[in-house]
N, C-alpha and C positions, 0 to 999 in steps of 0.2 A: 474469563472470570473477572467480574468487575467489583472492585472495592469502592467504598465511599470514604473520601472522595477518590475519584479515579484520576490519578495523576502520575507523572513519572519524570525521571531526570535525564533519560537518554537523549542524545542530540539527534536532530533530524538532518543529518549532514547533507544528504542528497537534495534537500529542498531549500538550502540556504540561499537567500537573495539579500536584498538590502534591508536591514532592520529598521523598524519604525519605533516611535515612542509608544508608551503603554496605552495612552488614550488617544484614539484617532477619530473619534466620532464626528468631529467638526470638519473633517476633510471631505472632498467632493465625492458624491455618490451619484450614479446614473438615476434618472427619473424612473419611478416604478420599481426600484430596488429596495429590499428590506435591509436595514442596518442592524446587525445583531451582535451582542457580546459573545466573545469566544476566547480561547486560549490555544496556543500552539500544541499540536499533537506530540505525543511522546516519540512515536516512530513514524517512518514512512507509511503512507496510507495503503499498504497491502491489507486486504480484508482480514486475513488470519494473523496479522501482526499488530492488531489494534485492539486493546481492551480497556481503553479509558474514554472518558466522555467527549473530549474535544475531537479526537479522530473519529470516534463512533458517530458523532453528529454529521460529519462530512460523508462517511460511508453510507449513512441512511439516506442522504440526498443524491448520491451519484450511482447507487446500485439498487437493484431489485433481485431478490433471490427466488427460490422455488415458492416460498411463502412470504407473506408480509403480515405484520401484526396490526390489527385494526386500531386506528389512532384514538378511538373512543373507548374500546373495551379490551384491547390487547388480544382478542381472539385471533388465532392463526387463520389466515385466509390465503387461498391460492393467488399467486402473482404470475411468475413465469410458468409454473406447473399447471398443466391441465388436470392432472390427477396424480396421486401418490397412493398406491394400494398395496396391501399385504394380506396374505391368507394365514400367516403364522407368526406375525409380529417380529420376524427375523429377516425375511426376504421381502424387499420392497421393489415395486415397479414404478418408475417415474416416467410420465408422459408430459412433454412440454407443449405449450401453446406455440403455434407457428406465428411468425411475424415480428418477434422481438429482435431488436438490433442494439449493438453498442453505439456509442456516440460517433464513432468513426465510420459507421455503416456496416461493420462486420455483423453477420448473423449470429444470434445467440443459439448455440446448439448443445446437445448432450456433452460434446467434447469440452465446451466452455466450462461446464461444471466439473466434469471428471478431472480435467487437467488442473483446474484450480484446487480441487480437494487433494489431489496427489501432491501438488506443490506444497500445500499447507502442512501435510502430514510428514513429509520427507525430512528427516532429522537435520541434514546439513543446511537446510533453508532457515533453520532457527526461528520458526514462527511461534510466537508466544501463545497462540491459541491452538496449537497443534493438538492439544489434548482433547479438543472437541471431537476429533475424528477417531478417538480410540475405540469407539463402539464398532467401527467398520472392520470387517475381516481383513487380516493382513497388516494391521497397524503395528504390531510388534516387530514385523520384519522391516518396515520402513522407518520405524522410530523406536529402536530398542533402548532399554534402560542402561545397557552396557554394550560397549563395542560398536562396530560399524554396522550400518544397515545392510541387510541381506537382499533387499529389493528396493526399487525406486518408486513403485506404484502399489496402490492398495489392491490386493487380490479380490476384495469384495466389491469393486466397482467394475462394471462391464457396460460398454457402449453398444447398443443394438443398432441404432441408426441416428440420424441427426436429431430426432425428436424423442428418442427413447433410451433410457439406461436403467440398469438395475443396481441395487445396493444389497449386499449381504452383510449382516451384522455378525459379530462373534458371540452374541447372546440375544435372547429375546428382549425387545424393548418396545412396548406397545405405543409409547408416547414419542418415539423417535422422530416421526414426521413433523411434529410440532416444533422441534428444534430448528427446522430448516429455514426459518425466517431470520435467524441470527446472521449478522454480517459476515462472520467467518465462512459461511457456506455460500457466499456470492460467487457468481461466474466471473471468469476473467477473459479479456480479449487476447487475441494472438500477440498483439504488440507487447503485452506484459512480459511475454517470454522471449520475443525476438529483439526487443529494444527496451530492456528492463529499466535502465537509467532514464531513458526518454519518457517512459510511462510514469515513473516516480516523480519526475519534474512537473508533469501536468497530468495527473491521474484522471481517468474517465472510465465509466462503466455503462450500464444500461438503464440508469435511473432518470428521474425527472430533471436533474441539473447536471452540468459538467463544469469542471474547474477551468477558468480562463486565465487566472493569474494568482500567484501566491507569493507574498513577501513575508518571510518568516519574521515574527515579532511585530507584524503590522496588520495585514488583512489578507483574507482569501476571497477572491471574487468567483462567484458561481452564477452562471447564466443558464437559461433554459436549454435542455437537450432536445433539439427539434426532432430527433429520431425516437423519442420516448413513445412507447406504444400506447400507454394509457392517457388519461386526461392530463393536459399540460397544466403546470402551475398557474395560479391566478395572479401572479406578479411577474415581473421581468427578470428577477434574479435575487440573489442574496449576497450581501457583503458581510462576511464574518470578520469582526474587528477584535484584535487582541487587546485585552485588558488584564493588568496584573493586580488590580485592586477592585473588589466588588463594589465598594462605596463610590469609586469614581464612575463606574458603569451606571450605577443607580442615579447619581446626580446628572450624568449626561442624558439619561432618559428624561428626567424631570426638565432639563434645559432644552430638550428637543434636538439634541445632537446625536442621539442614538434611539433606535426604534424599539428594540426588545432586549431585555436583560433577564436571563433565567437564573440569576443568583441574587436573592434579596437578603442583604445582611440583617441579622437579628436586631441590630441597633436602629434600623430604619423602619421596623414594623410599626412603631407608634406614629410615624410620620406619613404613612401611606395615604390616609384620607385627604390630608391637606396637600400632599405633593402630586398624587396621580388620580385622586377620586376613585372611580370604579375600574380604572385601568390596571387592575391587579388580579392575578390568577392564583388561586390556592386550591389545588386539586389532588386527589389521591394518586400516589405513585408507588411503584414496586420497590420501595426502599425501606430498610429497617436498620435502626441503630441499636447496638448491643454493647454490653460490657463482657469481654472475653477474659477468662481466667487462665493463668499459666499452668495447665494441667501437667506440664513437664516437671513442675516443682512438686515434690512429694509432700511438702507442707500443705498444699492445697488439694492434692489428689489422695484423700483418705476420708474416712467416715466423719472425722471432726471437720475437715475442710468442707464437706458437703453441707453440714449444719451451718457453717459460717456463710457459705454461698447463698443458702436459703435465707439466712438472716439479712444479708446485704440486700437481696431482692425485696424483701418485705419492708426494709427501712426506707426505700425510695418512694417518694410521693410523686408518682408519674403525672397524676392529674394536675397538681400544682405547678410542676415544672413546665409542662406543655402549655398550660394556660398563661402563666406569668412571664416566662422567658420567650416562648415561641409563639404566643398569642394565637393559638389555634392552627398553626402551620405544622404541627405534629399531633399525633394521636397516641395515647398510651397503648403500648403493645400488649397483646394477650396471647401471642404465639410467636413462632420464629419465621413466619412467612410474611404475607402482606394481604390486606383486604382486597387489593385489585384482582387477586386470583378468583375471588368469589367462592361461594359454598361448593359449587360443582368443581372448582379447580383445586380444592384442598384447604382453603382457608377455614380455620375453625377457632373462634375466639374463646372456646372453653378449654383448650388444651393446656395452657399454662395454669389456669384455674387460680386457686388462692395463693399460689406461689408468686404470682405477679400482682397481688393485692398490696395495699398499704396497711401494714399492721405493725406499728413501732414497738408495741409491747412484746409481741411474739418475736419480733426481730431481735430485740435485746436478749431475750431468753435463749434463742438459738445460738447467737454469736457467743454468749457466755458459756453455754453448754459445749460449744465446739472449741473452747479454750482461747477464744479471742482471735484477733487477726495474727497470722503468721508474721513474726518480726515485731509485733506490738503495734503496728499501725497499718491502716489501709491506704495504699498509695495508688491512685488512679492515673495512669499515664495517658497522655494525649499529645498530638502535634499542635504546636502553638502558632503556626504560621498562617493557617487558613481555617475557615469554618466556625469561628467564634466558640470553640469548644470549652474555653475556660469558664464561660458563664454557666453552662449546664453541669460541668464537672464540679464546680464550686457549689452549685445548688444541690447536687447529689450528696456531696460531703456534708453540707449543712444539714440535710435530711438525716443522714446516718448519725452525725454527731448529736443531733437532738434526740434521736431514738436511744442512744447510749448514755445520754446525759454527760458527755465528755467532749470538750472542745479539743480539736486537733487530733482526734482518733482517726479521722479520715482527712486526707489532704490530696490535692492535685499534684501531679508530677509532669510539668510541661516539658516537651522535647522540642527543640528549636524549629526543625523543619520536618515536613512529611517524609522526605527521603531518609533522614536520620531515624525517624520514628519507625519506619518500615524496616530499616536495617536492624534496629535493636529487637524488633519483633522476630525477624527471621533468625537472628542470632540467639534467641531465647534469653535476652538480657533482663526482662522484667520479672520481678518477684511478687507482683500484685496485678490486679486486673488492668486491662488497657482497653481504650475505646476501639470498637470494631463496628463494621457496618457492611451491608450488602445491597447492591442495586442489581435487580434481576437482569440476566442476559436474555432470557426468554421466559414467557409467562407460564412456568410449570413449577409445581411444588418441589419437584426434584431439584431444581436449580437453587432453591433456598437451603437445601439440606445437604446433598451429596458433596458439593465442592467445599463446604465449610466445616462439616462435622464427620465425614467419613474418614476412617483411619488413613493417614498419610495423604489425604486429599490436598490439592495445591494451595487451598486457602484455609486449611485447618491450622490456624496460627497458634492456637492453644495446645495443639498436639494431643487433644482428647482422643481416646479410643474406646470403643465398646462393641464387643462381638455381636450382641443382639441387635444393636442399631445397624451395623454393617450388613448383617444377614437380612434384615427387613428391607434395607435399601436394595440389596441384590434381588430379593424376592419381588419387590415392586417393579424393578426394571424388567424383570423376566415375565411379568404378568401379560397375558394376551389381551385381557379386558381392561380398558383405561380406568373404569370406575373402581375395579378391584385394586388396580395399581395405586390409585390415589389413597384408598383405604390403608394399604400397606405403608405408604409414605407417612400417613398420619399416625400410624402405630409407631413408626420409627421416631416421629416427632414427640410422641408421648414419653419416650425414653429421655429425650432432652429435658422434658419437664421434670422427670424424676432425678436426673443427674445434674442439671444446671451447669454445664461447662461454659455456658454464656448466658447472661441475663438479658432478656428482651427489655428494651427501654421504651422506644416509641417508633411508630411508623412515620416516616418523613414524607410530607406532601411535596408535590412539585409546586414551586412558586415562581412567578415572573411578574415584571412590570413592563408596560409598553407605552409608547408615545401616541400623540394625536393623529399622526399621518398614516398609521397602520390599523387595519380592522380584521375581524375574524381571527384573532390571535387565540391559540389554545396550546396546551401541552398534552402530549400523549402519556400513556401510563408509565412510560420510562422516564418521564420528566423532561422530555426533549420537545422544543417547539415544532409544531407541524407547519413548516415553512411553506409548503406548496399550496396551502389553503388561505394564506394571508393575502389581503389586498392592500394596495398602497395608493394614497392620494398623490398625484403628480404635482 
């Protein structure tokens, strides 16, 4: 599950080498190699132990799973799988393409997937994405909520031969096969299990690139995997260079010392034309920003609190904020998903309706009818270390204060670091709304709803619960027909519109700037550069 921003504080102890300085763009890079902004991953690069953007960027380059998401449309397409079929939306047959190999020459087989998934799900291995496997039969035995595991492998996985295996789910889930392009479902080579420390020091998979060197705090070098089955990358490799400041990365691109930065600070948006001309990407991505309310606080979780939440939503001038502050790199949100899903994927801009409109007169009326803000003041909490959140939080408060005709009725509550911010959220410390966001793990409406709003879901930070919502999510997951399932998910989303446990703010575009020596630069719908399609002037 990926939060925005995706970041973490855990040490990557097994990958420690000699640290570099924060900006290394001017150091030597091989000819034909792309130099791109990066940050150190939170954890070792085990596929099921990575849920943040930096590690995920590497996994996308060194692995290919059963499916892959189209870099233009995010539509799931077959990669290692020849076919994934089911007659009942619960039992799936997987047939692999022959000829796939890992970078060390080992053949990719059904065992490569089944062994990897069993490792990911097994509780003692402490993989943070283990929950992705909870749909598979036998998950409770290998990953119990209490006590020791009763089994080491998932009973729902059966290898038939080198190119065939079966998956039995513990419930019907018609959209399950489309999850299988997510990195947690990647295959693993035998060396991962026989020489775990060695593999972690220089991880490799079956994707277009392989890691050749990594200096933590400095750069990771990736070069072409000559055993990659599909078309080879159009460059000779990628150097991922660690930056601790987005402005430094931006200025290095402008100076020609860095080729690609996929983090454009808001304060640089007005300088783009003069600095990089048309070498700027601004494209739709599967990211939404919201304000989440502390539904664990009774003052917010009652009929009056609902009126106040509605009033806050109506007081926010989304159009003005996205235009003036973000200069078109955000779009006002009209639901709780993302336009990249498309109409067929479940995106419906009518779902939030007039509750996401700007109506300051009605906003004031509802807030007053609800008895005003609990505690007398609306405090919006955010982390102050990254993301330029102060600007838009202040803008929201200005919008709310104008609607109420009171200065200081709404104020920002900055928290020093993202780590402390997340700790306070998990400890239920906030007594007012806090910034929240979601970047899709896979392009399904289910991924925007269930992990964030289902009762006791891992990313349900506001602790909202609604039996009708949960029942509709369960019903949607069990539907055999995908179109019917999407309709059920949308019905669940309409309950969000009624209850507003979180207010949709805007859809966040993927943005990037790039230098003059690289060409064919684009971002995929996950806001990640499509490195294998870039070309480089030697």
